[in-house]
Backbone as CSV, one residue per row, in Angstrom:
resi,resn,N_x,N_y,N_z,CA_x,CA_y,CA_z,C_x,C_y,C_z
1,MET,18.396,5.887,20.876,17.859,6.880,20.298,17.374,7.777,21.142
2,ASN,17.890,8.894,20.967,18.048,10.523,21.468,16.368,10.764,21.192
3,LYS,15.775,10.685,22.667,13.938,11.304,22.310,14.070,12.798,22.565
4,GLN,14.964,13.331,23.073,15.017,15.104,23.191,14.500,15.413,21.978
5,ALA,13.409,16.184,22.183,12.935,17.108,21.320,13.233,18.816,21.138
6,ILE,13.038,19.148,22.763,13.367,20.433,22.927,14.085,20.289,24.515
7,LYS,15.617,21.170,24.254,15.952,21.873,25.740,16.323,22.803,25.899
8,VAL,16.142,23.275,27.120,16.326,25.166,27.673,17.028,24.924,28.746
9,GLU,18.380,25.549,29.054,18.889,25.524,30.058,19.495,26.933,30.182
10,ASN,18.982,27.907,31.702,19.251,29.184,31.876,18.739,30.058,30.883
11,LEU,17.430,29.584,30.276,17.187,30.975,29.172,16.334,32.093,29.734
12,VAL,16.788,33.248,29.454,16.139,34.480,29.839,16.138,35.835,28.832
13,LYS,14.828,36.132,29.113,14.178,37.219,28.543,13.876,38.065,28.820
14,THR,14.574,39.390,28.672,14.762,41.128,29.387,14.119,41.497,28.015
15,PHE,13.025,42.721,28.398,12.799,43.624,27.367,13.374,45.492,28.097
16,GLY,13.702,46.163,27.186,14.224,47.447,27.154,15.856,47.428,28.040
17,LYS,15.838,48.678,28.348,17.262,48.717,29.414,17.116,49.615,30.200
18,GLY,18.166,49.573,31.654,18.077,50.569,32.634,17.108,50.303,32.841
19,ASP,16.323,51.935,33.840,15.161,51.648,34.384,14.374,50.943,33.906
20,SER,13.868,51.010,32.731,12.979,50.287,32.229,13.041,48.968,31.834
21,LEU,13.958,48.500,32.304,14.060,46.842,32.079,12.972,46.209,32.495
22,VAL,12.780,44.916,31.738,11.371,44.519,32.341,12.025,42.943,31.992
23,SER,11.841,42.159,33.257,12.366,40.666,32.789,11.081,39.985,32.506
24,VAL,11.071,39.020,31.632,9.765,38.230,31.144,9.963,37.102,31.652
25,ILE,11.139,36.086,31.147,11.726,34.741,31.953,12.895,34.683,32.436
26,LYS,13.000,34.185,33.437,14.124,33.950,34.161,14.778,32.799,34.191
27,ASP,16.049,32.227,34.008,17.017,31.046,33.888,15.559,29.965,33.834
28,ALA,15.447,29.664,32.815,14.317,28.621,32.451,14.928,27.409,32.050
29,ASN,14.624,26.620,32.704,15.560,24.670,32.277,14.220,23.847,32.419
30,PHE,14.286,23.325,31.095,13.325,21.990,30.902,13.408,21.287,29.701
31,GLN,12.941,19.941,29.367,13.042,19.201,28.493,11.629,18.485,27.887
32,ILE,12.016,18.711,26.733,10.258,18.296,26.236,10.937,16.815,25.184
33,ASN,10.445,15.638,25.562,10.633,14.456,24.472,9.848,14.512,23.542
34,LYS,10.057,13.873,22.244,9.711,13.250,21.208,8.364,12.402,21.935
35,GLY,7.172,12.377,21.358,5.658,12.113,21.765,5.067,12.337,22.786
36,GLU,5.454,13.921,23.375,5.076,14.409,24.364,3.987,15.308,24.122
37,LEU,2.906,15.536,24.949,1.889,16.733,24.499,2.369,17.358,26.210
38,VAL,2.566,18.274,26.114,2.878,19.343,27.232,2.430,20.836,27.192
39,ALA,1.469,20.864,27.998,0.881,22.354,28.194,1.700,23.053,29.143
40,LEU,1.313,24.608,28.381,2.302,25.660,29.195,0.563,26.576,29.499
41,ILE,1.317,26.806,30.823,0.075,27.492,31.500,1.054,28.994,32.259
42,ALA,-0.251,29.868,32.284,0.413,30.991,33.100,-0.705,32.059,32.810
43,PRO,-0.921,32.910,34.009,-1.919,34.064,33.629,-1.382,35.009,32.706
44,SER,-2.050,35.597,31.832,-2.127,36.530,30.650,-0.844,37.339,30.890
45,GLY,-0.140,37.826,30.247,1.067,38.719,30.287,2.012,37.938,30.696
46,ALA,1.891,36.726,31.150,3.190,36.162,32.104,4.464,35.938,31.045
47,GLY,4.235,35.685,29.778,5.198,35.488,28.863,5.414,34.101,28.370
48,LYS,3.971,33.654,28.027,3.724,32.066,27.588,4.223,32.302,25.811
49,THR,3.595,33.164,25.310,3.913,33.284,23.826,5.479,33.511,23.707
50,THR,6.014,34.588,24.375,7.363,35.070,24.337,8.178,33.727,24.467
51,LEU,8.355,32.742,25.417,8.581,31.389,25.595,8.922,30.495,23.876
52,LEU,7.402,30.395,24.021,6.925,29.684,22.936,7.887,30.212,21.590
53,MET,7.744,31.657,21.328,8.449,32.076,20.151,10.105,32.552,20.371
54,MET,10.530,32.257,21.552,11.636,31.947,21.484,12.227,30.345,21.267
55,ILE,11.490,29.544,21.527,11.857,28.038,21.040,11.749,28.023,19.717
56,GLY,10.893,28.647,19.078,10.684,28.602,17.921,11.303,28.995,16.692
57,CYS,12.351,29.845,17.449,13.551,30.976,16.396,12.732,32.294,15.969
58,VAL,11.867,32.500,16.604,11.343,33.964,16.314,11.638,34.851,17.065
59,GLU,11.683,34.725,18.247,11.920,35.539,18.996,13.294,35.440,20.086
60,GLU,14.561,36.514,20.049,15.639,36.201,20.254,15.645,36.314,21.732
61,PRO,16.508,35.210,22.782,16.345,35.165,23.976,17.456,36.703,24.334
62,THR,17.262,36.551,25.834,18.599,37.720,25.982,19.815,36.723,26.399
63,SER,19.675,35.800,26.652,20.656,34.736,27.175,20.373,33.393,27.430
64,GLY,21.213,32.168,27.469,20.557,31.140,27.683,20.884,30.145,26.331
65,THR,20.487,29.052,26.607,20.789,27.986,25.270,19.386,27.646,25.129
66,ILE,19.462,26.957,23.657,18.320,26.222,23.293,19.138,24.836,22.537
67,TRP,18.304,23.538,22.391,18.602,22.602,21.561,16.889,22.141,20.888
68,LEU,17.050,22.285,19.282,15.598,21.545,19.124,16.681,20.251,18.305
69,GLY,16.098,19.288,19.036,16.535,17.755,18.603,18.194,17.751,19.291
70,ASP,19.002,17.531,17.972,20.286,17.280,18.588,21.199,18.393,18.080
71,GLU,20.048,19.424,17.829,21.074,20.751,17.255,20.634,21.912,18.235
72,LYS,22.217,22.172,18.472,22.098,23.414,19.357,22.000,24.821,18.666
73,VAL,20.829,25.380,18.986,20.383,26.560,17.912,20.802,27.940,18.459
74,TYR,20.810,27.986,19.790,21.129,29.268,20.306,22.065,28.879,21.773
75,GLU,22.917,29.470,22.033,23.730,29.919,22.641,24.379,31.186,22.930
76,ASN,23.690,32.289,23.787,23.533,33.598,23.916,23.740,34.138,22.738
77,ARG,23.186,33.346,21.319,23.238,34.179,20.168,22.999,33.165,19.324
78,TRP,22.378,33.520,18.160,21.843,32.314,17.217,22.893,31.741,16.507
79,LEU,23.050,30.470,16.690,24.558,29.930,15.967,24.355,29.380,14.426
80,THR,23.194,30.194,13.939,23.288,29.739,12.862,22.213,31.346,12.142
81,LYS,22.672,32.070,10.922,21.984,32.511,10.491,20.332,32.216,9.925
82,GLU,20.462,31.018,9.400,19.044,30.532,8.816,18.050,30.236,10.163
83,THR,17.760,31.061,10.940,16.646,30.825,11.777,15.334,30.467,10.599
84,ARG,15.187,31.129,10.015,13.934,31.089,8.893,13.848,29.471,8.295
85,LYS,15.015,28.934,8.071,15.173,27.489,7.515,14.833,26.596,8.616
86,ILE,15.497,27.010,9.931,15.195,25.912,10.727,13.775,25.869,11.287
87,ARG,13.051,27.194,11.197,11.306,27.084,11.262,10.868,26.147,10.235
88,ARG,11.071,26.574,9.223,10.608,25.369,7.746,10.707,24.383,8.062
89,GLU,11.833,23.727,8.590,12.127,22.297,8.496,11.845,21.560,9.392
90,LYS,11.444,22.238,10.432,11.676,21.635,12.101,10.681,22.090,12.894
91,ILE,9.914,22.867,12.803,9.075,23.552,13.459,7.906,23.397,12.804
92,GLY,6.429,23.272,13.182,4.794,23.428,12.749,4.121,24.725,13.756
93,PHE,3.625,25.453,13.327,2.927,26.527,13.845,1.855,26.294,14.283
94,ILE,1.026,26.292,15.117,-0.631,26.495,15.051,-0.811,27.695,16.144
95,PHE,-2.023,28.442,15.517,-2.114,29.706,16.510,-3.880,29.514,16.824
96,GLN,-4.296,30.596,17.614,-5.689,30.678,17.984,-6.460,31.159,16.900
97,ALA,-6.016,31.905,16.059,-6.750,31.851,14.472,-6.131,30.947,13.401
98,HIS,-6.582,30.354,12.711,-5.923,29.533,11.452,-4.862,29.841,10.440
99,TYR,-5.208,31.230,9.931,-4.364,32.284,9.404,-4.283,31.221,8.072
100,LEU,-5.142,30.732,7.789,-5.097,29.958,5.978,-5.067,30.898,5.471
101,ILE,-4.679,30.824,4.375,-4.761,32.015,2.692,-6.014,31.941,2.294
102,PRO,-7.022,33.167,2.748,-8.220,33.030,2.244,-8.104,32.967,0.409
103,PHE,-7.406,32.810,-0.071,-7.509,33.154,-1.890,-6.965,31.411,-2.416
104,LEU,-6.532,30.996,-1.430,-6.436,29.412,-1.665,-6.990,28.475,-1.028
105,ASN,-7.186,27.093,-1.737,-7.991,26.467,-0.737,-7.356,25.333,-0.286
106,VAL,-8.321,24.154,0.286,-7.253,24.022,1.283,-6.339,23.042,0.683
107,ILE,-6.379,22.542,-0.431,-5.426,21.701,-0.693,-3.581,22.059,-0.635
108,GLU,-4.283,23.730,-1.249,-3.109,24.543,-1.726,-2.691,25.629,-0.224
109,ASN,-3.250,25.362,0.594,-2.763,25.921,1.992,-2.059,24.895,2.815
110,VAL,-2.275,23.286,2.656,-1.991,22.475,3.002,-0.088,22.332,2.390
111,THR,0.045,22.562,1.302,0.954,22.146,0.560,2.066,23.517,0.443
112,LEU,1.938,24.568,0.687,2.452,25.624,0.562,3.736,25.337,0.938
113,VAL,4.152,25.223,2.235,5.067,25.287,2.833,6.038,23.998,2.364
114,PRO,5.935,22.696,2.223,6.553,21.832,1.404,6.963,22.369,0.661
115,GLN,6.280,22.783,-0.503,6.948,22.936,-1.778,7.667,24.164,-1.775
116,THR,7.372,25.230,-0.931,8.413,26.263,-0.367,9.602,25.575,-0.200
117,ASN,9.648,24.782,0.348,11.020,23.889,1.430,11.655,23.127,0.145
118,GLY,10.944,22.974,-1.116,11.688,22.393,-2.261,11.176,20.921,-2.774
119,VAL,9.661,20.632,-1.857,9.278,19.250,-2.217,8.462,19.129,-3.400
120,SER,8.439,18.378,-4.350,7.666,18.352,-5.202,6.249,18.644,-5.115
121,GLU,5.806,18.629,-6.119,4.574,19.393,-6.046,3.729,17.751,-5.661
122,LYS,3.788,16.740,-6.507,3.457,15.152,-6.380,3.416,15.140,-5.001
123,GLU,4.581,15.147,-4.537,5.024,14.375,-2.994,4.240,15.377,-2.510
124,ALA,4.374,16.744,-2.188,3.546,17.432,-1.375,1.787,17.149,-1.585
125,TYR,1.175,17.318,-2.462,0.003,17.085,-2.851,-0.038,15.337,-2.102
126,LYS,0.509,14.265,-2.238,-0.120,13.051,-1.320,0.456,13.314,0.151
127,THR,1.433,13.639,0.368,1.343,14.491,1.972,0.356,14.766,2.454
128,ALA,-0.248,15.829,1.695,-1.588,16.732,2.053,-2.625,15.942,2.020
129,MET,-2.968,15.174,1.008,-4.166,14.603,1.000,-4.237,13.185,2.477
130,ASP,-3.096,12.741,2.368,-2.583,11.796,3.696,-3.200,12.672,5.048
131,LEU,-3.051,13.778,4.728,-3.209,14.435,6.215,-4.438,14.919,6.426
132,LEU,-4.979,15.169,5.525,-6.455,15.392,5.351,-7.413,14.260,5.535
133,LYS,-6.946,13.317,5.035,-7.757,11.978,5.345,-7.741,11.473,7.127
134,TYR,-6.864,11.837,7.170,-6.229,11.456,8.643,-7.087,12.439,9.467
135,PHE,-7.226,13.567,9.080,-8.205,14.476,10.048,-9.505,14.370,9.552
136,GLU,-10.065,13.304,8.515,-11.393,13.279,7.851,-11.696,14.523,7.555
137,ILE,-10.938,15.419,6.591,-11.603,16.486,6.324,-10.998,16.305,4.769
138,GLU,-10.693,14.869,4.132,-10.277,14.897,2.503,-11.222,15.551,1.488
139,ASP,-12.404,15.285,1.743,-13.878,15.540,1.011,-13.802,17.084,0.906
140,LYS,-13.018,17.600,1.968,-12.930,19.659,1.802,-11.745,19.774,1.214
141,ALA,-10.824,18.800,0.380,-9.757,19.450,-0.024,-9.845,20.621,-1.339
142,TYR,-10.461,20.952,-1.798,-10.795,22.041,-2.832,-11.590,23.122,-2.388
143,ASN,-12.165,22.882,-1.283,-13.190,23.750,-0.554,-11.985,25.251,0.083
144,MET,-13.069,26.435,-0.385,-12.008,27.522,0.170,-12.262,27.497,1.985
145,PRO,-11.695,28.240,2.692,-11.637,28.438,4.115,-12.929,28.894,4.492
146,SER,-13.323,29.705,3.507,-14.142,30.556,4.058,-15.611,29.873,3.789
147,GLN,-15.380,28.413,3.127,-16.646,27.616,3.021,-16.350,26.446,4.189
148,LEU,-15.683,26.698,5.226,-15.483,25.414,6.212,-15.729,26.227,7.699
149,SER,-16.180,25.275,8.367,-16.786,25.662,9.794,-15.390,26.262,10.666
150,GLY,-15.320,26.604,11.951,-14.215,27.041,12.407,-13.320,26.009,12.981
151,GLY,-14.349,24.749,12.971,-13.039,23.554,13.603,-12.716,22.884,12.429
152,GLN,-13.246,23.074,11.164,-12.628,22.371,10.103,-11.691,23.106,9.613
153,ASN,-11.671,24.502,10.111,-10.325,25.330,9.178,-9.228,24.996,10.794
154,GLN,-9.522,24.591,11.646,-8.404,24.748,12.735,-7.851,23.317,12.301
155,ARG,-8.348,22.543,12.147,-8.474,21.356,11.471,-6.902,20.851,10.062
156,VAL,-7.869,22.359,9.399,-6.993,22.437,8.234,-5.279,23.018,8.442
157,ALA,-5.469,24.034,9.798,-4.369,24.625,10.202,-3.394,23.371,10.597
158,ILE,-3.720,22.844,11.319,-2.952,21.432,12.130,-2.221,20.831,10.735
159,ALA,-3.240,20.530,10.181,-2.588,19.778,8.862,-1.743,20.462,8.364
160,ARG,-1.466,21.863,7.789,-0.477,22.632,7.297,0.882,22.361,8.561
161,ALA,0.483,22.592,9.613,1.793,22.593,10.335,2.485,21.193,10.764
162,LEU,1.662,20.089,10.087,2.390,18.864,9.946,2.685,18.620,8.702
163,ALA,2.560,19.199,7.471,2.541,19.048,6.417,4.130,19.053,5.775
164,ASN,5.412,19.709,6.635,6.739,19.766,6.527,7.242,18.462,7.644
165,ILE,6.790,17.713,7.878,6.913,16.691,9.328,7.838,17.157,9.786
166,PRO,7.938,18.027,10.775,8.402,18.868,11.946,8.644,17.883,12.779
167,GLN,9.974,18.047,13.612,9.942,17.721,15.094,9.288,18.169,16.083
168,ILE,8.950,19.449,15.729,8.370,20.152,17.243,6.809,20.934,16.680
169,ILE,5.939,21.015,17.344,5.085,21.738,16.901,4.615,22.531,18.292
170,LEU,4.324,24.261,17.863,4.047,24.814,19.030,3.168,25.473,18.412
171,ALA,2.214,25.331,19.590,0.219,25.439,19.437,-0.194,26.667,20.399
172,ASP,-0.154,27.868,19.825,-0.410,29.019,20.651,-2.010,28.997,21.086
173,GLU,-2.638,29.235,21.726,-4.214,28.748,22.209,-4.860,28.312,20.962
174,PRO,-4.296,26.866,20.507,-5.396,26.468,19.325,-7.016,26.478,19.845
175,THR,-7.219,26.433,20.688,-8.323,26.056,21.218,-9.683,26.969,21.258
176,ALA,-8.488,28.154,21.665,-9.728,29.571,21.937,-10.693,29.727,21.349
177,ALA,-10.830,29.756,19.945,-11.522,30.142,19.140,-13.141,28.861,18.806
178,LEU,-12.884,28.289,19.538,-13.495,26.838,19.565,-14.528,26.405,20.843
179,ASP,-15.332,25.939,20.792,-16.555,25.634,21.698,-15.974,24.409,22.741
180,SER,-16.651,24.007,23.530,-15.655,23.027,24.265,-15.437,21.562,23.441
181,GLU,-16.525,21.309,23.227,-16.627,19.718,22.045,-15.251,19.823,21.373
182,ARG,-15.750,21.204,20.082,-14.147,20.930,19.405,-12.899,21.322,20.317
183,SER,-13.066,21.825,21.171,-11.467,22.054,21.747,-11.012,20.838,22.474
184,VAL,-12.294,20.041,22.846,-11.885,18.817,23.507,-10.964,17.886,22.266
185,SER,-11.927,17.904,20.793,-11.651,16.888,19.978,-10.111,17.527,19.317
186,VAL,-10.141,18.308,19.393,-8.530,19.205,18.684,-7.373,19.167,19.631
187,VAL,-7.708,18.957,21.203,-6.830,18.381,22.008,-6.347,17.028,21.968
188,LYS,-7.555,16.249,21.505,-7.415,14.847,21.754,-6.493,14.385,20.161
189,MET,-6.702,15.041,19.656,-6.074,15.175,18.151,-4.649,15.363,18.324
190,LEU,-4.184,16.604,19.235,-2.739,16.763,19.092,-2.146,15.835,19.930
191,LYS,-2.669,15.133,20.775,-2.165,13.939,21.570,-1.706,12.702,20.894
192,LYS,-2.899,12.587,19.811,-2.807,11.515,19.502,-1.672,11.586,17.822
193,ILE,-1.582,12.805,17.456,-0.197,13.667,16.282,0.982,13.300,17.100
194,ALA,1.009,13.474,18.712,2.380,13.271,19.154,2.964,11.740,19.606
195,LEU,1.928,11.284,19.219,2.051,9.446,19.988,2.209,8.986,18.086
196,ASP,1.435,9.034,17.305,1.686,8.577,15.883,2.951,9.009,15.244
197,GLN,3.066,10.526,15.659,4.297,11.083,14.901,5.430,11.544,15.104
198,ASN,5.373,10.877,16.241,6.290,10.946,17.831,7.118,12.591,17.568
199,VAL,6.203,13.453,17.388,6.383,15.052,17.617,6.096,15.299,18.824
200,ALA,6.951,16.537,19.461,7.019,17.008,20.614,6.409,18.383,20.483
201,ILE,5.292,18.259,21.447,3.838,19.360,21.174,3.815,20.292,22.428
202,ILE,4.335,21.481,22.185,3.864,22.527,23.469,2.696,23.238,23.127
203,MET,2.005,23.066,23.828,0.318,23.835,23.860,-0.049,24.967,25.218
204,VAL,-0.169,26.077,24.238,-0.162,27.374,25.550,-1.725,27.091,25.372
205,THR,-2.224,27.266,26.844,-3.949,26.722,26.858,-4.184,27.974,28.236
206,HIS,-5.273,28.424,28.286,-5.757,29.322,29.629,-6.759,27.809,30.254
207,ASP,-7.326,26.820,29.293,-8.662,26.339,29.518,-8.153,24.963,30.515
208,GLU,-8.008,24.983,31.481,-7.944,24.031,32.680,-8.741,22.618,32.027
209,ALA,-9.358,22.885,31.234,-10.402,21.618,31.025,-9.471,20.548,30.054
210,MET,-8.674,21.418,29.200,-7.987,20.920,28.365,-6.573,19.804,29.058
211,LEU,-6.135,20.273,30.028,-5.079,19.681,30.786,-5.207,18.211,30.763
212,PRO,-6.176,17.617,31.461,-6.018,16.175,31.632,-5.862,15.233,30.196
213,PHE,-5.862,16.101,29.350,-5.756,15.415,27.817,-4.082,15.220,27.376
214,CYS,-3.411,16.070,28.539,-1.913,16.511,28.065,-1.016,15.351,28.905
215,ASP,0.518,15.227,28.819,0.895,14.067,29.594,1.888,14.964,30.545
216,ARG,2.209,16.383,30.210,2.712,17.140,31.714,2.591,18.752,31.244
217,ILE,2.566,18.975,32.742,2.412,20.665,32.689,3.366,21.566,32.910
218,LEU,3.592,22.962,32.481,5.069,23.559,32.555,3.840,24.899,32.984
219,LYS,4.445,25.537,34.015,3.951,26.990,34.682,4.430,27.924,34.627
220,ILE,4.440,29.539,34.031,5.236,30.336,34.363,4.719,30.639,35.414
221,LYS,5.530,30.650,36.529,5.477,31.243,38.087,6.713,32.300,38.243
222,ASN,6.235,33.466,38.820,7.351,34.353,39.056,7.941,34.202,38.314
223,LYS,7.968,34.220,36.785,9.144,34.335,35.693,9.931,33.364,35.792
224,GLN,9.754,32.400,36.634,10.303,30.839,36.353,9.624,29.663,35.474
225,VAL,10.161,28.849,34.871,8.964,27.909,34.098,8.990,26.504,35.259
226,VAL,8.130,26.346,35.799,8.179,25.076,36.752,7.343,23.759,36.270
227,SER,7.392,23.030,36.821,6.358,21.848,36.506,5.126,22.006,37.257
228,GLU,4.081,21.612,37.071,2.833,21.702,37.414,2.669,20.669,38.016
229,ASP,1.758,19.649,38.963,1.489,18.582,39.696,-0.051,18.078,38.497
230,ILE,-0.355,17.282,37.608,-1.007,16.919,36.605,-2.130,15.895,37.432
231,SER,-1.657,15.638,38.174,-2.797,14.171,38.678,-3.809,14.934,38.822
232,LYS,-3.980,16.019,39.730,-5.181,16.933,40.234,-6.498,17.125,39.046
233,TYR,-5.337,17.306,37.938,-6.315,17.227,36.707,-6.913,16.216,35.512
234,LYS,-6.336,14.696,36.144,-6.428,13.966,35.494,-7.968,13.382,36.202
235,THR,-8.309,13.321,37.288,-9.413,12.922,38.166,-10.589,13.309,37.475
236,VAL,-10.598,14.698,36.662,-11.742,15.160,36.034,-12.271,14.474,35.047
237,ILE,-11.191,13.646,34.303,-11.829,12.957,32.612,-13.219,12.199,32.546
């Protein structure tokens, strides 16, 4: 069985033209397998979110190749016009802010994407309740986001990201708005999800305290994506 969830080859991203050309990512090459939680680190402005959004079929690369699972989705151009469909069906997004819809309750927020994808209301509801139970917030199913704590809202956001049963989760600074205790809880949760659901997760983070809980670290250095030795962080757990 193919374990590959994400494969990137010779990926390049530039902005502008001529004298104003700015290179962000140069010849990125890496693979991430199902069941892995991989941290993506770099200084601010180094291209972490840009790389994440290229993998997520939101930002178009300049050149290179991207596979999501067995499907090659980009080779110097998008190979499908349905990039939105790929995002809906294959990818879950988690952001620093939870971005829950404030006028929908928790269960409505979590069922929205599956129902948009054509899943029946009954099936979407069952999946959502299973996820909320998994995250130990099923008692908040009919609460509004404004009635939840920051940590609870982030759990709902993670449940929403999983509701369409994605192959890949892209998490952009998911713990930045949380205190250290809640941050560790969320990252441990992401690690458990990667294993339990056989999902590949890329997590952008600035917080070195979160790195010991990851399987691998990718670092953007001099516009290249390189592997960072994780063993020096593991000793602090």
